[in-house]
C-alpha positions in Angstrom: -80.1 -37.5 -116.1 -77.6 -35.2 -117.7 -76.4 -33.9 -114.3 -76.2 -37.5 -112.9 -74.0 -38.5 -115.9 -71.6 -35.7 -115.3 -71.1 -36.5 -111.6 -70.6 -40.2 -112.4 -67.9 -39.3 -114.8 -66.2 -37.2 -112.2 -66.2 -40.1 -109.7 -64.6 -42.4 -112.2 -61.8 -39.9 -112.8 -61.1 -39.7 -109.1 -60.8 -43.5 -108.9 -58.5 -43.7 -111.9 -56.0 -41.0 -111.1 -56.2 -40.9 -107.2 -56.0 -37.2 -107.7 -57.3 -34.3 -105.7 -60.2 -32.6 -107.6 -61.7 -29.2 -107.2 -65.1 -28.9 -108.8 -66.7 -25.5 -109.4 -70.0 -24.9 -111.3 -69.8 -21.8 -113.4 -73.1 -20.1 -114.4 -73.6 -17.9 -117.4 -76.9 -16.3 -118.7 -77.2 -19.1 -121.3 -75.4 -22.2 -120.0 -73.9 -24.0 -116.9 -70.3 -25.3 -117.0 -68.4 -27.5 -114.7 -64.7 -26.4 -113.9 -62.5 -29.3 -112.8 -58.9 -28.8 -111.4 -56.6 -31.6 -110.6 -53.5 -31.6 -108.3 -51.8 -35.0 -108.6 -49.8 -36.3 -105.6 -47.2 -37.7 -108.1 -46.7 -34.5 -110.1 -43.1 -34.1 -111.3 -43.1 -30.5 -110.0 -44.9 -28.7 -107.1 -47.8 -26.4 -107.9 -47.1 -22.8 -108.4 -48.4 -21.7 -105.0 -46.1 -24.2 -103.3 -43.1 -23.3 -105.3 -43.6 -19.6 -104.6 -43.8 -20.3 -100.9 -40.7 -22.6 -100.7 -38.4 -20.5 -102.9 -38.4 -17.2 -101.1 -34.7 -17.6 -100.4 -32.4 -16.8 -103.3 -30.8 -20.1 -104.4 -27.0 -20.2 -103.6 -26.4 -23.0 -106.1 -27.5 -23.6 -109.7 -29.4 -26.7 -110.7 -27.0 -29.5 -111.1 -27.5 -31.4 -114.3 -24.9 -34.0 -113.2 -26.9 -35.3 -110.2 -28.1 -38.9 -110.9 -31.8 -39.5 -110.6 -32.7 -41.8 -107.7 -33.6 -45.2 -108.8 -35.7 -45.9 -105.8 -39.4 -45.5 -106.8 -41.7 -43.3 -104.7 -43.3 -46.1 -102.8 -46.7 -44.7 -102.1 -47.8 -48.1 -100.9 -45.1 -48.1 -98.1 -46.9 -48.0 -94.7 -44.0 -48.9 -92.4 -42.5 -47.0 -89.4 -40.7 -44.5 -91.6 -43.8 -43.5 -93.6 -43.9 -39.9 -92.4 -40.2 -39.4 -92.7 -40.1 -40.9 -96.2 -42.9 -38.6 -97.4 -40.9 -35.6 -96.2 -37.8 -36.9 -97.9 -39.6 -37.3 -101.2 -40.9 -33.7 -100.9 -37.4 -32.3 -100.4 -36.0 -34.4 -103.2 -38.6 -32.9 -105.6 -37.4 -29.5 -104.7 -33.7 -30.4 -105.3 -34.6 -31.9 -108.7 -36.5 -28.8 -109.6 -33.5 -26.6 -108.9 -34.4 -25.5 -105.4 -30.9 -26.3 -104.2 -30.8 -24.0 -101.2 -28.5 -24.9 -98.3 -31.6 -25.4 -96.1 -33.3 -27.7 -98.6 -30.2 -29.9 -98.9 -29.7 -30.0 -95.1 -33.4 -30.9 -94.6 -33.1 -33.7 -97.2 -30.0 -35.1 -95.4 -31.8 -34.8 -92.1 -34.9 -36.7 -93.3 -32.7 -39.3 -94.9 -31.1 -40.0 -91.5 -34.5 -40.1 -89.9 -35.7 -42.7 -92.4 -32.7 -44.8 -91.6 -33.3 -44.6 -87.9 -37.0 -45.3 -88.2 -36.6 -48.3 -90.6 -33.1 -49.6 -91.1 -34.4 -52.3 -93.6 -35.9 -49.8 -96.1 -33.7 -49.4 -99.2 -32.9 -45.8 -99.8 -29.5 -46.2 -101.5 -30.7 -44.4 -104.6 -31.6 -41.3 -102.5 -28.2 -41.5 -100.7 -26.3 -41.4 -104.0 -28.3 -38.6 -105.4 -28.0 -36.5 -102.2 -24.3 -37.2 -102.1 -23.9 -35.6 -105.5 -25.9 -32.6 -104.5 -23.7 -32.2 -101.3 -20.5 -32.6 -103.2 -21.4 -29.9 -105.7 -22.7 -27.7 -102.9 -19.4 -28.0 -101.1 -17.5 -27.1 -104.3 -19.7 -24.0 -104.8 -19.3 -22.9 -101.2 -15.5 -23.3 -101.4 -15.5 -21.3 -104.6 -17.5 -18.5 -103.0 -15.2 -18.6 -99.9 -12.1 -18.4 -102.1 -13.5 -15.5 -104.0 -14.3 -13.7 -100.7 -10.9 -14.4 -99.4 -9.2 -13.0 -102.5 -11.4 -9.9 -102.2 -10.6 -9.5 -98.5 -6.8 -9.9 -99.1 -6.9 -7.3 -101.8 -8.8 -4.9 -99.6 -6.5 -5.4 -96.7 -3.4 -4.9 -98.8 -4.5 -1.5 -100.0 -5.9 -0.5 -96.6 -2.6 -1.4 -94.9 -0.6 0.4 -97.5 -2.7 3.5 -97.0 -1.8 3.4 -93.3 1.9 3.0 -94.1 1.8 6.1 -96.3 0.2 8.1 -93.5 3.3 7.2 -91.5 5.6 9.0 -93.9 3.4 11.9 -95.2 1.2 14.7 -93.9 -1.4 16.9 -95.6 -0.3 19.7 -93.2 2.9 21.8 -92.8 4.3 19.7 -89.9 6.9 17.0 -90.3 4.7 14.0 -89.6 4.8 11.6 -88.0 7.9 13.0 -86.4 10.5 10.4 -87.4 13.6 10.8 -89.5 16.8 9.0 -90.6 16.9 5.3 -90.5 13.4 4.8 -89.0 11.9 6.9 -91.8 13.9 5.0 -94.4 12.6 1.6 -93.1 9.0 2.9 -93.2 9.4 4.0 -96.8 11.0 0.7 -97.8 8.0 -1.1 -96.2 5.7 0.6 -98.7 7.3 -1.1 -101.8 6.0 1.1 -104.6 6.9 -1.4 -107.3 4.6 -4.0 -105.7 1.9 -1.4 -105.3 1.9 -0.4 -108.9 1.7 -4.0 -110.0 -1.2 -4.8 -107.7 -3.2 -1.7 -108.5 -3.2 -2.6 -112.2 -5.5 -5.5 -111.4 -7.6 -4.2 -108.6 -11.2 -5.1 -108.7 -12.9 -4.4 -105.3 -14.8 -1.3 -104.7 -13.2 -0.5 -101.4 -9.8 -1.4 -102.7 -10.3 1.1 -105.5 -11.1 3.8 -103.0 -7.9 3.2 -101.2 -5.9 3.2 -104.4 -7.4 6.6 -105.3 -6.4 8.0 -101.9 -2.9 6.5 -102.1 -2.3 8.0 -105.6 -3.4 11.4 -104.3 -1.0 11.2 -101.4 1.9 10.1 -103.6 1.1 12.9 -106.1 1.2 15.4 -103.3 4.5 14.1 -101.7 6.9 16.6 -103.3 4.6 19.5 -102.2 4.6 18.0 -98.7 8.4 18.0 -98.6 8.4 21.7 -99.5 5.6 22.9 -97.1 7.1 20.9 -94.2 10.7 22.1 -95.1 11.8 18.6 -94.5 15.1 19.1 -96.4 16.1 21.9 -94.1 15.2 20.4 -90.7 16.1 16.8 -91.4 19.1 17.1 -93.6 20.7 20.6 -93.7 20.5 21.2 -90.0 22.1 17.8 -89.2 25.0 18.6 -91.6 25.6 21.9 -89.8 25.5 20.3 -86.4 28.0 17.7 -87.4 30.7 20.4 -88.0 30.9 21.3 -84.3 31.0 17.8 -83.0 34.4 16.7 -81.5 33.1 13.2 -80.9 33.7 11.5 -84.2 30.9 8.9 -83.6 28.4 11.7 -82.9 29.4 13.5 -86.1 29.0 10.3 -88.2 25.7 9.5 -86.5 24.3 12.9 -87.6 25.6 12.5 -91.1 24.2 9.0 -91.4 20.8 10.2 -90.2 20.9 12.9 -93.0 21.9 10.2 -95.5 19.1 7.9 -94.6 16.6 10.8 -94.8 17.8 11.6 -98.4 17.6 7.9 -99.4 14.1 7.6 -98.1 12.8 10.6 -99.9 14.4 9.5 -103.2 12.6 6.1 -103.0 9.3 8.0 -103.2 10.4 10.9 -105.3 13.5 9.6 -107.3 13.6 12.8 -109.5 13.9 15.2 -106.5 16.9 17.3 -107.4 17.3 19.0 -104.0 17.6 15.7 -102.1 19.8 14.2 -104.8 22.3 17.1 -104.3 22.3 16.9 -100.5 22.8 13.1 -100.7 26.0 13.7 -102.7 27.2 16.3 -100.1 26.4 14.1 -97.2 28.3 11.2 -98.7 31.4 13.4 -99.1 31.2 14.6 -95.5 30.8 11.0 -94.3 33.9 10.0 -96.2 35.9 12.7 -94.5 34.5 11.8 -91.0 35.2 8.1 -91.5 38.8 9.0 -92.5 39.2 11.1 -89.3 37.6 8.4 -87.1 39.6 5.6 -88.6 42.7 7.1 -87.0 41.3 6.0 -83.6 40.0 2.6 -84.7 42.3 -0.3 -83.7 40.4 -2.8 -85.9 37.2 -3.4 -87.8 35.9 -4.9 -84.5 36.6 -1.5 -82.8 34.8 0.3 -85.6 31.8 -2.1 -85.3 31.6 -1.6 -81.5 32.4 2.1 -81.1 30.4 3.7 -78.3 29.8 0.2 -76.8 31.0 -2.0 -73.9 32.1 -5.5 -74.9 32.0 -8.0 -72.1 34.4 -11.0 -71.8 35.4 -13.7 -69.3 39.1 -12.9 -69.8 40.9 -9.6 -70.6 40.8 -9.0 -74.4 43.9 -8.5 -76.5 43.0 -5.4 -78.4 43.2 -6.1 -82.2 42.7 -9.8 -81.6 39.1 -9.7 -80.5 37.8 -11.9 -83.2 40.3 -14.6 -82.3 39.0 -14.5 -78.8 35.3 -14.8 -79.7 34.8 -17.7 -77.3 35.5 -15.4 -74.4 33.2 -12.6 -75.6 29.7 -12.9 -74.2 26.9 -11.4 -72.1 26.0 -14.5 -70.0 28.2 -15.4 -67.1 28.1 -18.1 -64.5 29.5 -18.8 -61.0 33.3 -18.7 -60.9 33.7 -16.6 -64.1 35.3 -13.2 -64.1 33.7 -10.3 -66.0 35.8 -7.8 -67.9 34.7 -4.9 -70.1 36.3 -3.0 -72.9 34.7 0.4 -73.9 35.5 1.3 -77.5 35.6 5.0 -78.3 35.8 7.3 -81.3 38.1 9.7 -79.5 41.2 9.4 -77.3 40.3 8.7 -73.6 42.2 11.9 -72.5 39.9 14.0 -74.6 36.9 12.6 -72.7 38.4 12.7 -69.2 39.4 16.4 -68.9 42.5 15.5 -66.8 40.6 13.2 -64.4 41.4 9.7 -63.5 38.0 9.0 -61.9 35.3 7.8 -64.2 31.9 7.5 -62.6 30.3 4.1 -63.0 26.6 3.4 -62.2 26.2 -0.2 -61.4 22.8 -1.8 -60.6 21.8 -5.3 -59.7 18.4 -6.4 -61.0 17.4 -2.8 -61.5 17.9 -1.8 -57.9 19.5 1.2 -56.3 22.9 2.0 -57.8 26.0 0.7 -55.9 27.4 3.4 -53.7 31.2 3.1 -53.4 31.9 6.0 -51.1 30.9 9.4 -52.2 30.4 7.9 -55.7 31.2 4.6 -57.4 34.0 5.1 -59.9 36.6 3.3 -62.0 40.2 4.5 -61.8 41.5 5.2 -65.4 45.2 5.9 -65.1 46.7 8.7 -67.1 49.1 6.2 -68.7 46.2 4.5 -70.6 44.4 7.6 -71.6 46.3 8.1 -74.9 44.2 5.2 -76.3 40.8 5.3 -77.9 39.6 2.5 -75.6 40.2 1.2 -72.1 39.7 -2.1 -70.4 38.3 -2.5 -66.9 37.1 -5.3 -64.6 33.7 -5.5 -63.1 34.0 -8.9 -61.5 37.9 -9.2 -61.3 40.0 -12.2 -60.9 42.9 -12.5 -58.4 45.5 -11.4 -61.0 43.6 -8.2 -61.6 43.3 -7.4 -57.9 47.0 -8.0 -57.4 48.0 -5.6 -60.2 45.3 -2.9 -60.0 43.5 -2.7 -56.7 46.1 -0.8 -54.6 45.0 2.6 -55.9 41.4 1.8 -55.0 42.4 1.1 -51.4 44.5 4.2 -51.1 41.7 6.3 -52.5 39.1 4.6 -50.2 37.2 3.5 -53.3 34.6 1.0 -52.1 33.0 0.3 -55.5 34.1 -3.3 -55.8 33.6 -4.1 -52.1 30.0 -2.7 -52.2 29.3 -4.6 -55.5 30.3 -7.9 -53.9 28.2 -7.1 -50.8 25.2 -6.4 -53.0 25.6 -9.7 -54.9 25.8 -11.6 -51.7 22.6 -9.9 -50.5 20.9 -10.6 -53.9 21.4 -14.3 -53.4 22.4 -17.5 -55.4 20.1 -17.0 -58.4 20.5 -15.4 -61.8 20.9 -11.6 -61.9 20.9 -8.8 -64.5 23.8 -6.4 -64.0 23.8 -3.0 -65.7 26.8 -0.8 -66.0 26.7 2.8 -67.1 29.9 4.9 -67.7 29.4 8.6 -67.0 32.2 10.6 -68.7 33.1 14.0 -67.3 33.3 15.6 -70.7 30.3 16.6 -72.9 32.1 15.2 -75.9 31.0 11.7 -75.0 27.6 10.8 -73.7 27.0 8.0 -71.2 27.6 4.5 -72.4 25.4 1.8 -70.9 25.5 -2.0 -71.2 24.2 -5.1 -69.3 24.9 -8.8 -68.9 23.5 -11.7 -66.8 25.3 -13.4 -63.9 24.0 -16.8 -62.9 25.1 -17.6 -59.3 22.7 -20.5 -58.8 25.6 -23.0 -59.0 27.6 -21.4 -56.2 28.0 -18.0 -54.5 30.8 -19.1 -52.2 33.5 -17.3 -54.2 31.6 -14.0 -54.1 31.1 -14.3 -50.4 34.7 -14.9 -49.8 35.7 -12.0 -52.0 33.1 -9.7 -50.3 34.6 -10.5 -46.8 38.2 -10.1 -48.0 37.6 -6.7 -49.7 35.5 -5.4 -46.7 38.2 -6.3 -44.2 40.9 -4.8 -46.4 39.1 -1.5 -46.6 38.2 -1.5 -43.0 41.9 -2.0 -42.1 42.8 1.0 -44.3 40.2 3.4 -43.1 40.7 5.6 -40.0 38.6 8.0 -38.2 39.2 11.6 -39.5 41.8 13.5 -37.4 40.6 16.2 -35.1 41.2 19.8 -36.2 40.5 21.1 -32.7 39.6 19.6 -29.4 36.8 21.0 -27.2 35.0 18.5 -25.0 32.1 20.9 -24.2 31.4 21.7 -27.9 31.7 18.0 -28.8 29.1 17.1 -26.2 26.7 19.7 -27.5 27.3 18.4 -31.0 26.3 14.9 -29.9 23.1 16.3 -28.2 22.2 18.2 -31.4 22.8 15.2 -33.7 20.8 12.9 -31.5 17.8 15.3 -31.5 17.4 14.8 -35.3 15.2 11.8 -34.9 17.5 9.3 -36.6 17.3 5.7 -35.4 20.9 5.3 -34.5 22.5 6.9 -31.4 25.7 8.9 -31.9 28.4 8.0 -29.5 31.4 10.3 -30.1 32.0 13.6 -31.9 35.3 14.7 -33.6 35.7 18.3 -34.8 37.5 18.1 -38.1 37.8 21.8 -38.7 40.8 23.7 -37.4 38.9 27.0 -37.2 35.4 28.4 -37.5 34.0 29.5 -40.8 31.7 32.6 -41.1 28.4 32.6 -43.0 27.1 36.0 -44.2 23.9 37.3 -45.9 24.7 37.3 -49.6 22.9 40.6 -50.2 23.8 42.7 -47.2 27.0 41.0 -46.0 25.7 40.8 -42.5 27.1 38.0 -40.4 24.6 35.2 -39.8 26.5 32.5 -37.9 29.8 30.6 -37.7 30.2 26.9 -38.3 32.6 24.0 -38.0 32.8 20.5 -39.6 32.7 17.4 -37.5 32.0 13.6 -37.6 29.8 11.7 -35.2 30.3 8.0 -34.7 27.6 5.3 -34.3 27.2 1.6 -34.1 24.1 0.3 -35.8 21.8 -2.7 -35.2 23.7 -4.8 -37.7 26.8 -4.6 -35.6 28.7 -2.4 -38.1 30.2 1.0 -37.1 30.0 4.2 -39.1 30.9 7.9 -38.9 28.5 10.6 -40.2 29.7 13.9 -41.5 28.0 17.1 -40.1 28.4 20.8 -39.8 27.3 22.6 -36.6 26.8 26.3 -36.0 26.7 29.1 -33.4 24.3 32.0 -34.3 25.7 35.6 -34.4 24.5 37.7 -31.5 26.1 41.0 -32.5 29.1 43.0 -31.4 31.5 40.3 -32.6 29.9 37.7 -30.3 28.2 34.3 -31.0 25.8 32.2 -29.0 27.3 29.6 -26.8 24.7 27.1 -28.0 25.7 24.6 -30.7 23.0 23.9 -33.4 22.8 21.3 -36.2 23.6 23.0 -39.6 23.9 20.2 -42.2 25.0 16.6 -42.8 27.1 14.9 -45.4 28.4 11.4 -46.2 28.1 8.3 -44.0 31.0 5.9 -44.0 31.6 2.5 -42.5 34.6 2.1 -40.3 36.0 -0.7 -38.2 34.5 -0.7 -34.7 37.9 -0.8 -33.2 38.6 2.6 -34.7 35.9 4.5 -32.8 36.7 3.5 -29.2 
């Protein structure tokens, strides 16, 4: 009866609590005991085993005491279409309230909430919605806070990492001058470091990686003065430039060298302000620069000249020297159909110092980066001696009628085809926009080449260029004649044509003119033995395009000994090819 009473009691407890019961009979030597464990479906918190299973992830968020408790009761009696989903929702809500506010738990709760809505739209879950909304709001705040902290840490790390790279660009642990830059470029790299900002930021550095970079940077900065000594930077980047400047006749080159030395000193003193050696050299360089500026200023016609020394300034009209700023509307680098193009090259020396007594200044002109215009033996500008006492000169690249009337006669007399060939090239290039480069090649080593470019948009009309091209071509054709004969020998001339036509060139030579008045002897340079004799000649041809040309040659007769030469004419060399009017070669 005792056992029956116990089991009856257990059944009553099950009915009353609707609990899950585990019953275990424990035996001892003297007695028997019943061990009863209950796991209620409505417990406020999950059992320890469940909690251990579901909280393996480390919670990202702390338990939120501000979350409102859902007012919707756990409706265990609900048996509608959302029954399964509601049970799952309630399970995730228990975890959230117990502090298990993992991103996955919150997402699952939101997902089950939506599934309850979809399964049974009439079921009232507004309390759960409000409670979950509070959890989500706080989760978002926490995530943003974490993201902001991470962003700050990354920004700090990137700043010191980048600064470390910048210092590598001005410093080396070795004896070489690294990274191989000096002067203004070096100064700009040093300025980019901004030591004042660095010292301010490193005082509040917190990140581990950032602190490592700070340690490296401080080591490099502490070693900077020793780097200057072991690389001998003062000697090579300052003193040597000062010495070179003494021998420069070109005032601009002299100032460029001194300014480079000055920038070098200023850069070093930004990193090492107490460096006495660089301080002293900076004072010396500034004095030399003052003297060089005083010398150069003699040749400057204006501040505009000084600002543009060593440059070509382009304009649509001839500039009035000294009045350039008043003519700013005409100064440009973009030109259109119908506009003329003039250039002024500003120099630090008198033109006659740079021309060595010449009046021909070689000019290299290219249209859209193509082959340089070939105006005869070479394209060149004529710089009259009368204008060479100035420290500038003005020229036309795309002249107007007035310029041609006043300045073109010497070009025709000298058979200078530069302008004619430029117009021909522009016609071939077509009615689009073109990039024109112009490079002046001075015959003196005092001045290096000066190069500049501009754009010429011919899309509106190319008629004017075509007309000018035809006019210049006809004018030069009329002025050019076939070279005069130095000697006449029909048999030799025929042999020359035969030899020239055996060279494999596409065009057929029609007539030979011997331009030499006598034979020239060629001897072995070492022994003095006679090798052959030769004469100069030109051979005429008419090409497939209908234009006529003459080609310069030399032909030879080999020495046979005893003062005699072979009767056979051989090809020896060729020279320039020039166009000529077809009426001149008949």
